[in-house]
mmCIF file as gemmi writes it, N, C-alpha and C atoms, coordinates in Angstrom:
data_model
loop_
_atom_site.group_PDB
_atom_site.id
_atom_site.type_symbol
_atom_site.label_atom_id
_atom_site.label_alt_id
_atom_site.label_comp_id
_atom_site.label_asym_id
_atom_site.label_entity_id
_atom_site.label_seq_id
_atom_site.pdbx_PDB_ins_code
_atom_site.Cartn_x
_atom_site.Cartn_y
_atom_site.Cartn_z
_atom_site.occupancy
_atom_site.B_iso_or_equiv
_atom_site.pdbx_formal_charge
_atom_site.auth_seq_id
_atom_site.auth_asym_id
_atom_site.pdbx_PDB_model_num
ATOM 1 N N . MET Axp A 1 ? 20.603 9.128 -5.896 1 0 ? 1 A 1
ATOM 2 C CA . MET Axp A 1 ? 20.116 9.02 -6.582 1 0 ? 1 A 1
ATOM 3 C C . MET Axp A 1 ? 19.435 9.927 -7.918 1 0 ? 1 A 1
ATOM 4 N N . LYS Axp A 2 ? 18.781 10.293 -8.798 1 0 ? 2 A 1
ATOM 5 C CA . LYS Axp A 2 ? 18.484 11.147 -9.422 1 0 ? 2 A 1
ATOM 6 C C . LYS Axp A 2 ? 16.937 11.31 -9.761 1 0 ? 2 A 1
ATOM 7 N N . TRP Axp A 3 ? 16.068 11.858 -9.297 1 0 ? 3 A 1
ATOM 8 C CA . TRP Axp A 3 ? 14.664 11.742 -9.556 1 0 ? 3 A 1
ATOM 9 C C . TRP Axp A 3 ? 13.877 12.143 -10.871 1 0 ? 3 A 1
ATOM 10 N N . GLN Axp A 4 ? 13.102 11.736 -11.067 1 0 ? 4 A 1
ATOM 11 C CA . GLN Axp A 4 ? 12.707 12.404 -12.332 1 0 ? 4 A 1
ATOM 12 C C . GLN Axp A 4 ? 11.012 12.767 -12.757 1 0 ? 4 A 1
ATOM 13 N N . LYS Axp A 5 ? 10.474 14.1 -13.042 1 0 ? 5 A 1
ATOM 14 C CA . LYS Axp A 5 ? 9.35 14.255 -13.431 1 0 ? 5 A 1
ATOM 15 C C . LYS Axp A 5 ? 8.323 12.839 -14.135 1 0 ? 5 A 1
ATOM 16 N N . LEU Axp A 6 ? 7.275 12.42 -13.452 1 0 ? 6 A 1
ATOM 17 C CA . LEU Axp A 6 ? 6.832 10.94 -14.022 1 0 ? 6 A 1
ATOM 18 C C . LEU Axp A 6 ? 6.546 11.229 -15.862 1 0 ? 6 A 1
ATOM 19 N N . ASP Axp A 7 ? 5.899 12.394 -16.523 1 0 ? 7 A 1
ATOM 20 C CA . ASP Axp A 7 ? 6.407 12.672 -17.763 1 0 ? 7 A 1
ATOM 21 C C . ASP Axp A 7 ? 7.554 12.41 -18.011 1 0 ? 7 A 1
ATOM 22 N N . CYS Axp A 8 ? 8.466 11.985 -17.953 1 0 ? 8 A 1
ATOM 23 C CA . CYS Axp A 8 ? 9.916 12.062 -18.532 1 0 ? 8 A 1
ATOM 24 C C . CYS Axp A 8 ? 10.447 10.507 -18.058 1 0 ? 8 A 1
ATOM 25 N N . LEU Axp A 9 ? 9.867 10.362 -16.545 1 0 ? 9 A 1
ATOM 26 C CA . LEU Axp A 9 ? 10.212 8.818 -16.149 1 0 ? 9 A 1
ATOM 27 C C . LEU Axp A 9 ? 10.368 7.694 -16.831 1 0 ? 9 A 1
ATOM 28 N N . GLN Axp A 10 ? 11.813 7.26 -17.215 1 0 ? 10 A 1
ATOM 29 C CA . GLN Axp A 10 ? 12.256 6.041 -18.022 1 0 ? 10 A 1
ATOM 30 C C . GLN Axp A 10 ? 12.433 5.115 -17.148 1 0 ? 10 A 1
ATOM 31 N N . GLU Axp A 11 ? 13.448 5.243 -15.953 1 0 ? 11 A 1
ATOM 32 C CA . GLU Axp A 11 ? 13.293 4.33 -14.794 1 0 ? 11 A 1
ATOM 33 C C . GLU Axp A 11 ? 13.41 5.28 -14.104 1 0 ? 11 A 1
ATOM 34 N N . LEU Axp A 12 ? 13.056 4.34 -12.732 1 0 ? 12 A 1
ATOM 35 C CA . LEU Axp A 12 ? 13.36 4.313 -11.246 1 0 ? 12 A 1
ATOM 36 C C . LEU Axp A 12 ? 13.387 3.535 -10.128 1 0 ? 12 A 1
ATOM 37 N N . LYS Axp A 13 ? 14.389 3.982 -9.812 1 0 ? 13 A 1
ATOM 38 C CA . LYS Axp A 13 ? 14.725 3.08 -8.377 1 0 ? 13 A 1
ATOM 39 C C . LYS Axp A 13 ? 14.544 3.161 -7.185 1 0 ? 13 A 1
ATOM 40 N N . ALA Axp A 14 ? 13.725 2.621 -6.037 1 0 ? 14 A 1
ATOM 41 C CA . ALA Axp A 14 ? 13.502 3.147 -4.949 1 0 ? 14 A 1
ATOM 42 C C . ALA Axp A 14 ? 13.52 1.784 -4.04 1 0 ? 14 A 1
ATOM 43 N N . SER Axp A 15 ? 12.708 1.931 -2.865 1 0 ? 15 A 1
ATOM 44 C CA . SER Axp A 15 ? 12.487 0.849 -2.109 1 0 ? 15 A 1
ATOM 45 C C . SER Axp A 15 ? 10.452 0.952 -1.618 1 0 ? 15 A 1
ATOM 46 N N . ILE Axp A 16 ? 10.188 0.196 -1.182 1 0 ? 16 A 1
ATOM 47 C CA . ILE Axp A 16 ? 9.072 0.278 -0.883 1 0 ? 16 A 1
ATOM 48 C C . ILE Axp A 16 ? 8.883 0.304 0.788 1 0 ? 16 A 1
ATOM 49 N N . LYS Axp A 17 ? 8.406 0.929 1.553 1 0 ? 17 A 1
ATOM 50 C CA . LYS Axp A 17 ? 8.548 1.275 2.86 1 0 ? 17 A 1
ATOM 51 C C . LYS Axp A 17 ? 7.725 -0.093 3.677 1 0 ? 17 A 1
ATOM 52 N N . GLN Axp A 18 ? 8.484 -0.418 4.456 1 0 ? 18 A 1
ATOM 53 C CA . GLN Axp A 18 ? 7.517 -1.393 5.515 1 0 ? 18 A 1
ATOM 54 C C . GLN Axp A 18 ? 6.36 -0.904 5.774 1 0 ? 18 A 1
ATOM 55 N N . PRO Axp A 19 ? 5.016 -1.994 6.422 1 0 ? 19 A 1
ATOM 56 C CA . PRO Axp A 19 ? 5.43 -3.354 6.063 1 0 ? 19 A 1
ATOM 57 C C . PRO Axp A 19 ? 5.39 -3.557 4.548 1 0 ? 19 A 1
ATOM 58 N N . PHE Axp A 20 ? 5.56 -4.247 3.846 1 0 ? 20 A 1
ATOM 59 C CA . PHE Axp A 20 ? 5.131 -5.246 2.411 1 0 ? 20 A 1
ATOM 60 C C . PHE Axp A 20 ? 5.308 -6.553 2.831 1 0 ? 20 A 1
ATOM 61 N N . LYS Axp A 21 ? 4.012 -7.084 2.277 1 0 ? 21 A 1
ATOM 62 C CA . LYS Axp A 21 ? 3.775 -7.92 1.95 1 0 ? 21 A 1
ATOM 63 C C . LYS Axp A 21 ? 3.714 -8.512 0.344 1 0 ? 21 A 1
ATOM 64 N N . GLY Axp A 22 ? 3.745 -8 -0.507 1 0 ? 22 A 1
ATOM 65 C CA . GLY Axp A 22 ? 3.243 -8.319 -1.415 1 0 ? 22 A 1
ATOM 66 C C . GLY Axp A 22 ? 2.233 -7.558 -2.506 1 0 ? 22 A 1
ATOM 67 N N . TRP Axp A 23 ? 1.717 -7.929 -3.171 1 0 ? 23 A 1
ATOM 68 C CA . TRP Axp A 23 ? 0.429 -7.229 -3.906 1 0 ? 23 A 1
ATOM 69 C C . TRP Axp A 23 ? -0.98 -8.192 -4.483 1 0 ? 23 A 1
ATOM 70 N N . SER Axp A 24 ? -1.757 -7.426 -4.271 1 0 ? 24 A 1
ATOM 71 C CA . SER Axp A 24 ? -2.965 -7.948 -4.802 1 0 ? 24 A 1
ATOM 72 C C . SER Axp A 24 ? -3.808 -6.775 -4.876 1 0 ? 24 A 1
ATOM 73 N N . ALA Axp A 25 ? -4.774 -6.963 -6.431 1 0 ? 25 A 1
ATOM 74 C CA . ALA Axp A 25 ? -6.102 -6.022 -6.521 1 0 ? 25 A 1
ATOM 75 C C . ALA Axp A 25 ? -5.873 -4.587 -5.777 1 0 ? 25 A 1
ATOM 76 N N . GLY Axp A 26 ? -5.283 -3.778 -6.977 1 0 ? 26 A 1
ATOM 77 C CA . GLY Axp A 26 ? -5.197 -2.383 -6.554 1 0 ? 26 A 1
ATOM 78 C C . GLY Axp A 26 ? -4.158 -1.813 -5.219 1 0 ? 26 A 1
ATOM 79 N N . THR Axp A 27 ? -3.525 -2.957 -5.124 1 0 ? 27 A 1
ATOM 80 C CA . THR Axp A 27 ? -2.555 -2.577 -3.493 1 0 ? 27 A 1
ATOM 81 C C . THR Axp A 27 ? -1.858 -1.192 -4.152 1 0 ? 27 A 1
ATOM 82 N N . TYR Axp A 28 ? -1.445 -0.432 -3.024 1 0 ? 28 A 1
ATOM 83 C CA . TYR Axp A 28 ? -0.873 0.837 -2.754 1 0 ? 28 A 1
ATOM 84 C C . TYR Axp A 28 ? 0.38 0.844 -2.51 1 0 ? 28 A 1
ATOM 85 N N . PHE Axp A 29 ? 1.669 1.165 -3.152 1 0 ? 29 A 1
ATOM 86 C CA . PHE Axp A 29 ? 3.278 1.112 -2.912 1 0 ? 29 A 1
ATOM 87 C C . PHE Axp A 29 ? 3.499 2.317 -2.062 1 0 ? 29 A 1
ATOM 88 N N . TYR Axp A 30 ? 4.054 2.73 -1.004 1 0 ? 30 A 1
ATOM 89 C CA . TYR Axp A 30 ? 4.053 3.985 -0.592 1 0 ? 30 A 1
ATOM 90 C C . TYR Axp A 30 ? 6.172 3.431 -0.485 1 0 ? 30 A 1
ATOM 91 N N . LEU Axp A 31 ? 6.819 4.516 -1.318 1 0 ? 31 A 1
ATOM 92 C CA . LEU Axp A 31 ? 8.337 4.596 -1.537 1 0 ? 31 A 1
ATOM 93 C C . LEU Axp A 31 ? 8.553 5.13 -0.546 1 0 ? 31 A 1
ATOM 94 N N . ASP Axp A 32 ? 9.799 4.705 -0.623 1 0 ? 32 A 1
ATOM 95 C CA . ASP Axp A 32 ? 10.683 6.188 0.535 1 0 ? 32 A 1
ATOM 96 C C . ASP Axp A 32 ? 11.419 6.782 -0.481 1 0 ? 32 A 1
ATOM 97 N N . ASN Axp A 33 ? 10.862 7.34 -1.375 1 0 ? 33 A 1
ATOM 98 C CA . ASN Axp A 33 ? 10.921 8.877 -2.104 1 0 ? 33 A 1
ATOM 99 C C . ASN Axp A 33 ? 9.938 9.423 -1.838 1 0 ? 33 A 1
ATOM 100 N N . GLY Axp A 34 ? 9.056 9.268 -1.004 1 0 ? 34 A 1
ATOM 101 C CA . GLY Axp A 34 ? 7.614 9.98 -0.631 1 0 ? 34 A 1
ATOM 102 C C . GLY Axp A 34 ? 6.418 9.678 -1.387 1 0 ? 34 A 1
ATOM 103 N N . GLN Axp A 35 ? 6.924 9.395 -3.365 1 0 ? 35 A 1
ATOM 104 C CA . GLN Axp A 35 ? 5.787 8.422 -4.14 1 0 ? 35 A 1
ATOM 105 C C . GLN Axp A 35 ? 5.267 7.243 -4.005 1 0 ? 35 A 1
ATOM 106 N N . VAL Axp A 36 ? 3.819 7.563 -4.302 1 0 ? 36 A 1
ATOM 107 C CA . VAL Axp A 36 ? 3.068 6.49 -4.184 1 0 ? 36 A 1
ATOM 108 C C . VAL Axp A 36 ? 2.368 5.544 -5.283 1 0 ? 36 A 1
ATOM 109 N N . TRP Axp A 37 ? 2.34 4.673 -5.761 1 0 ? 37 A 1
ATOM 110 C CA . TRP Axp A 37 ? 2.366 3.711 -6.603 1 0 ? 37 A 1
ATOM 111 C C . TRP Axp A 37 ? 0.955 3.449 -6.264 1 0 ? 37 A 1
ATOM 112 N N . GLN Axp A 38 ? 0.403 2.323 -7.517 1 0 ? 38 A 1
ATOM 113 C CA . GLN Axp A 38 ? -0.531 1.876 -7.145 1 0 ? 38 A 1
ATOM 114 C C . GLN Axp A 38 ? -0.653 0.794 -7.816 1 0 ? 38 A 1
ATOM 115 N N . GLN Axp A 39 ? -1.235 -0.757 -7.787 1 0 ? 39 A 1
ATOM 116 C CA . GLN Axp A 39 ? -1.243 -1.676 -8.609 1 0 ? 39 A 1
ATOM 117 C C . GLN Axp A 39 ? -2.716 -1.489 -9.783 1 0 ? 39 A 1
ATOM 118 N N . ARG Axp A 40 ? -2.213 -1.704 -10.685 1 0 ? 40 A 1
ATOM 119 C CA . ARG Axp A 40 ? -3.141 -1.243 -12.12 1 0 ? 40 A 1
ATOM 120 C C . ARG Axp A 40 ? -3.319 -2.478 -12.991 1 0 ? 40 A 1
ATOM 121 N N . SER Axp A 41 ? -2.982 -3.71 -12.7 1 0 ? 41 A 1
ATOM 122 C CA . SER Axp A 41 ? -3.29 -4.737 -13.075 1 0 ? 41 A 1
ATOM 123 C C . SER Axp A 41 ? -3.357 -6.247 -12.221 1 0 ? 41 A 1
ATOM 124 N N . THR Axp A 42 ? -4.145 -6.697 -13.014 1 0 ? 42 A 1
ATOM 125 C CA . THR Axp A 42 ? -4.232 -8.26 -12.528 1 0 ? 42 A 1
ATOM 126 C C . THR Axp A 42 ? -3.112 -9.064 -11.592 1 0 ? 42 A 1
ATOM 127 N N . GLY Axp A 43 ? -3.574 -9.706 -10.602 1 0 ? 43 A 1
ATOM 128 C CA . GLY Axp A 43 ? -1.915 -10.136 -9.728 1 0 ? 43 A 1
ATOM 129 C C . GLY Axp A 43 ? -1.765 -10.352 -8.731 1 0 ? 43 A 1
ATOM 130 N N . ARG Axp A 44 ? -1.809 -11.335 -7.937 1 0 ? 44 A 1
ATOM 131 C CA . ARG Axp A 44 ? -1.287 -11.771 -6.704 1 0 ? 44 A 1
ATOM 132 C C . ARG Axp A 44 ? 0.16 -12.23 -6.163 1 0 ? 44 A 1
ATOM 133 N N . TYR Axp A 45 ? 0.733 -11.732 -5.255 1 0 ? 45 A 1
ATOM 134 C CA . TYR Axp A 45 ? 2.072 -12.244 -5.051 1 0 ? 45 A 1
ATOM 135 C C . TYR Axp A 45 ? 1.983 -11.953 -4.051 1 0 ? 45 A 1
ATOM 136 N N . TYR Axp A 46 ? 2.617 -12.934 -3.059 1 0 ? 46 A 1
ATOM 137 C CA . TYR Axp A 46 ? 2.785 -13.065 -1.19 1 0 ? 46 A 1
ATOM 138 C C . TYR Axp A 46 ? 4.744 -12.922 -1.285 1 0 ? 46 A 1
ATOM 139 N N . TYR Axp A 47 ? 4.907 -11.979 -0.423 1 0 ? 47 A 1
ATOM 140 C CA . TYR Axp A 47 ? 6.312 -11.708 -0.508 1 0 ? 47 A 1
ATOM 141 C C . TYR Axp A 47 ? 6.596 -11.939 0.862 1 0 ? 47 A 1
ATOM 142 N N . THR Axp A 48 ? 7.557 -12.555 1.376 1 0 ? 48 A 1
ATOM 143 C CA . THR Axp A 48 ? 8.149 -12.578 2.596 1 0 ? 48 A 1
ATOM 144 C C . THR Axp A 48 ? 8.671 -12.12 3.175 1 0 ? 48 A 1
ATOM 145 N N . GLY Axp A 49 ? 10.24 -12.009 1.937 1 0 ? 49 A 1
ATOM 146 C CA . GLY Axp A 49 ? 11.414 -11.384 1.89 1 0 ? 49 A 1
ATOM 147 C C . GLY Axp A 49 ? 11.77 -10.038 2.891 1 0 ? 49 A 1
ATOM 148 N N . GLU Axp A 50 ? 12.787 -9.412 3.097 1 0 ? 50 A 1
ATOM 149 C CA . GLU Axp A 50 ? 13.057 -8.175 3.846 1 0 ? 50 A 1
ATOM 150 C C . GLU Axp A 50 ? 13.543 -7.194 2.748 1 0 ? 50 A 1
ATOM 151 N N . ASP Axp A 51 ? 14.382 -7.623 1.759 1 0 ? 51 A 1
ATOM 152 C CA . ASP Axp A 51 ? 14.209 -6.741 0.769 1 0 ? 51 A 1
ATOM 153 C C . ASP Axp A 51 ? 13.208 -6.27 -0.343 1 0 ? 51 A 1
ATOM 154 N N . THR Axp A 52 ? 13.481 -4.598 -0.364 1 0 ? 52 A 1
ATOM 155 C CA . THR Axp A 52 ? 12.015 -4.354 -0.8 1 0 ? 52 A 1
ATOM 156 C C . THR Axp A 52 ? 12.467 -3.094 -2.027 1 0 ? 52 A 1
ATOM 157 N N . ARG Axp A 53 ? 13.944 -3.285 -2.497 1 0 ? 53 A 1
ATOM 158 C CA . ARG Axp A 53 ? 13.882 -2.662 -3.677 1 0 ? 53 A 1
ATOM 159 C C . ARG Axp A 53 ? 13.414 -2.664 -4.809 1 0 ? 53 A 1
ATOM 160 N N . ILE Axp A 54 ? 12.766 -1.969 -5.627 1 0 ? 54 A 1
ATOM 161 C CA . ILE Axp A 54 ? 12.073 -1.552 -7.065 1 0 ? 54 A 1
ATOM 162 C C . ILE Axp A 54 ? 12.793 -0.899 -8.295 1 0 ? 54 A 1
ATOM 163 N N . GLU Axp A 55 ? 12.711 -1.319 -8.824 1 0 ? 55 A 1
ATOM 164 C CA . GLU Axp A 55 ? 12.617 -0.547 -10.362 1 0 ? 55 A 1
ATOM 165 C C . GLU Axp A 55 ? 11.352 -0.444 -11.375 1 0 ? 55 A 1
ATOM 166 N N . ILE Axp A 56 ? 11.025 0.625 -11.551 1 0 ? 56 A 1
ATOM 167 C CA . ILE Axp A 56 ? 9.867 1.261 -12.234 1 0 ? 56 A 1
ATOM 168 C C . ILE Axp A 56 ? 10.504 1.572 -13.563 1 0 ? 56 A 1
ATOM 169 N N . ARG Axp A 57 ? 9.809 0.902 -14.912 1 0 ? 57 A 1
ATOM 170 C CA . ARG Axp A 57 ? 10.245 1.483 -16.59 1 0 ? 57 A 1
ATOM 171 C C . ARG Axp A 57 ? 8.835 1.388 -16.987 1 0 ? 57 A 1
ATOM 172 N N . LYS Axp A 58 ? 9.121 2.299 -17.642 1 0 ? 58 A 1
ATOM 173 C CA . LYS Axp A 58 ? 7.946 2.391 -19.073 1 0 ? 58 A 1
ATOM 174 C C . LYS Axp A 58 ? 8.107 1.431 -19.824 1 0 ? 58 A 1
ATOM 175 N N . ASN Axp A 59 ? 6.61 0.146 -20.091 1 0 ? 59 A 1
ATOM 176 C CA . ASN Axp A 59 ? 7.045 -1.035 -21.329 1 0 ? 59 A 1
ATOM 177 C C . ASN Axp A 59 ? 6.558 -0.219 -22.691 1 0 ? 59 A 1
ATOM 178 N N . ALA Axp A 60 ? 6.431 -0.809 -23.707 1 0 ? 60 A 1
ATOM 179 C CA . ALA Axp A 60 ? 6.686 -0.504 -25.165 1 0 ? 60 A 1
ATOM 180 C C . ALA Axp A 60 ? 5.144 0.254 -25.142 1 0 ? 60 A 1
ATOM 181 N N . LEU Axp A 61 ? 3.961 0.392 -24.09 1 0 ? 61 A 1
ATOM 182 C CA . LEU Axp A 61 ? 3.303 0.745 -24.746 1 0 ? 61 A 1
ATOM 183 C C . LEU Axp A 61 ? 3.141 1.536 -24.039 1 0 ? 61 A 1
ATOM 184 N N . GLY Axp A 62 ? 4.186 2.235 -23.058 1 0 ? 62 A 1
ATOM 185 C CA . GLY Axp A 62 ? 3.687 3.52 -22.33 1 0 ? 62 A 1
ATOM 186 C C . GLY Axp A 62 ? 3.393 3.3 -21.127 1 0 ? 62 A 1
ATOM 187 N N . PHE Axp A 63 ? 3.239 1.959 -20.475 1 0 ? 63 A 1
ATOM 188 C CA . PHE Axp A 63 ? 2.815 2.185 -19.303 1 0 ? 63 A 1
ATOM 189 C C . PHE Axp A 63 ? 3.772 1.823 -18.09 1 0 ? 63 A 1
ATOM 190 N N . HIS Axp A 64 ? 3.339 1.773 -17.039 1 0 ? 64 A 1
ATOM 191 C CA . HIS Axp A 64 ? 4.489 1.736 -15.996 1 0 ? 64 A 1
ATOM 192 C C . HIS Axp A 64 ? 4.398 0.281 -15.288 1 0 ? 64 A 1
ATOM 193 N N . VAL Axp A 65 ? 5.643 -0.364 -15.199 1 0 ? 65 A 1
ATOM 194 C CA . VAL Axp A 65 ? 5.845 -1.474 -14.587 1 0 ? 65 A 1
ATOM 195 C C . VAL Axp A 65 ? 6.549 -1.813 -13.41 1 0 ? 65 A 1
ATOM 196 N N . MET Axp A 66 ? 6.444 -2.242 -12.564 1 0 ? 66 A 1
ATOM 197 C CA . MET Axp A 66 ? 7.281 -2.297 -11.606 1 0 ? 66 A 1
ATOM 198 C C . MET Axp A 66 ? 7.8 -3.549 -11.374 1 0 ? 66 A 1
ATOM 199 N N . GLU Axp A 67 ? 9.205 -3.787 -10.958 1 0 ? 67 A 1
ATOM 200 C CA . GLU Axp A 67 ? 10.086 -4.824 -10.724 1 0 ? 67 A 1
ATOM 201 C C . GLU Axp A 67 ? 10.368 -4.827 -9.286 1 0 ? 67 A 1
ATOM 202 N N . LEU Axp A 68 ? 9.926 -6.09 -8.68 1 0 ? 68 A 1
ATOM 203 C CA . LEU Axp A 68 ? 10.475 -6.203 -6.901 1 0 ? 68 A 1
ATOM 204 C C . LEU Axp A 68 ? 11.953 -6.923 -7.312 1 0 ? 68 A 1
ATOM 205 N N . ILE Axp A 69 ? 13.056 -6.362 -7.418 1 0 ? 69 A 1
ATOM 206 C CA . ILE Axp A 69 ? 14.419 -6.41 -7.758 1 0 ? 69 A 1
ATOM 207 C C . ILE Axp A 69 ? 14.895 -8.128 -6.699 1 0 ? 69 A 1
ATOM 208 N N . ALA Axp A 70 ? 14.05 -8.401 -5.738 1 0 ? 70 A 1
ATOM 209 C CA . ALA Axp A 70 ? 14.831 -9.734 -4.962 1 0 ? 70 A 1
ATOM 210 C C . ALA Axp A 70 ? 14.261 -10.908 -5.233 1 0 ? 70 A 1
ATOM 211 N N . SER Axp A 71 ? 12.955 -10.717 -6.348 1 0 ? 71 A 1
ATOM 212 C CA . SER Axp A 71 ? 12.29 -12.017 -6.971 1 0 ? 71 A 1
ATOM 213 C C . SER Axp A 71 ? 12.51 -11.666 -8.205 1 0 ? 71 A 1
ATOM 214 N N . GLY Axp A 72 ? 12.067 -10.866 -8.678 1 0 ? 72 A 1
ATOM 215 C CA . GLY Axp A 72 ? 12.335 -10.596 -10.076 1 0 ? 72 A 1
ATOM 216 C C . GLY Axp A 72 ? 10.688 -10.488 -10.448 1 0 ? 72 A 1
ATOM 217 N N . LYS Axp A 73 ? 9.701 -10.323 -10.137 1 0 ? 73 A 1
ATOM 218 C CA . LYS Axp A 73 ? 8.535 -10.425 -9.697 1 0 ? 73 A 1
ATOM 219 C C . LYS Axp A 73 ? 7.855 -9.148 -10.614 1 0 ? 73 A 1
ATOM 220 N N . LYS Axp A 74 ? 7.417 -9.063 -11.72 1 0 ? 74 A 1
ATOM 221 C CA . LYS Axp A 74 ? 6.711 -7.539 -12.076 1 0 ? 74 A 1
ATOM 222 C C . LYS Axp A 74 ? 5.075 -7.374 -12.047 1 0 ? 74 A 1
ATOM 223 N N . ILE Axp A 75 ? 5.004 -6.225 -11.597 1 0 ? 75 A 1
ATOM 224 C CA . ILE Axp A 75 ? 3.184 -5.601 -11.882 1 0 ? 75 A 1
ATOM 225 C C . ILE Axp A 75 ? 2.704 -4.678 -12.601 1 0 ? 75 A 1
ATOM 226 N N . GLY Axp A 76 ? 1.715 -4.137 -13.113 1 0 ? 76 A 1
ATOM 227 C CA . GLY Axp A 76 ? 1.512 -2.617 -13.79 1 0 ? 76 A 1
ATOM 228 C C . GLY Axp A 76 ? 1.36 -1.745 -12.473 1 0 ? 76 A 1
ATOM 229 N N . VAL Axp A 77 ? 2.029 -0.543 -12.639 1 0 ? 77 A 1
ATOM 230 C CA . VAL Axp A 77 ? 1.785 0.448 -11.735 1 0 ? 77 A 1
ATOM 231 C C . VAL Axp A 77 ? 1.424 1.214 -12.275 1 0 ? 77 A 1
ATOM 232 N N . LYS Axp A 78 ? 0.374 2.09 -11.54 1 0 ? 78 A 1
ATOM 233 C CA . LYS Axp A 78 ? 0.028 3.75 -11.889 1 0 ? 78 A 1
ATOM 234 C C . LYS Axp A 78 ? 0.802 4.283 -10.861 1 0 ? 78 A 1
ATOM 235 N N . ARG Axp A 79 ? 0.629 5.769 -10.826 1 0 ? 79 A 1
ATOM 236 C CA . ARG Axp A 79 ? 1.243 6.816 -10.127 1 0 ? 79 A 1
ATOM 237 C C . ARG Axp A 79 ? 0.361 7.723 -9.244 1 0 ? 79 A 1
ATOM 238 N N . ILE Axp A 80 ? 0.1 7.704 -8.269 1 0 ? 80 A 1
ATOM 239 C CA . ILE Axp A 80 ? -0.885 8.419 -7.363 1 0 ? 80 A 1
ATOM 240 C C . ILE Axp A 80 ? -0.643 9.638 -7.238 1 0 ? 80 A 1
ATOM 241 N N . LYS Axp A 81 ? 0.957 9.64 -6.229 1 0 ? 81 A 1
ATOM 242 C CA . LYS Axp A 81 ? 1.493 11.009 -6.007 1 0 ? 81 A 1
ATOM 243 C C . LYS Axp A 81 ? 2.429 10.718 -5.98 1 0 ? 81 A 1
């Protein structure tokens, strides 16, 4: 996989490090590539699965949206590190 700088990011594929049980207000997501993202939009989702693969894309307004591949659930995120 090829990783790009955030400014040029169109799509990022990675996995969230365990333990991962979903998200609620302000959750931090630690990815296997060393990046850290934080939930920026409201929402709560409880996840009990093992597959933590995600994709992060920019939406039409330029904000980043993370999709948990296994469930298809999406949440707005911002990069911390």
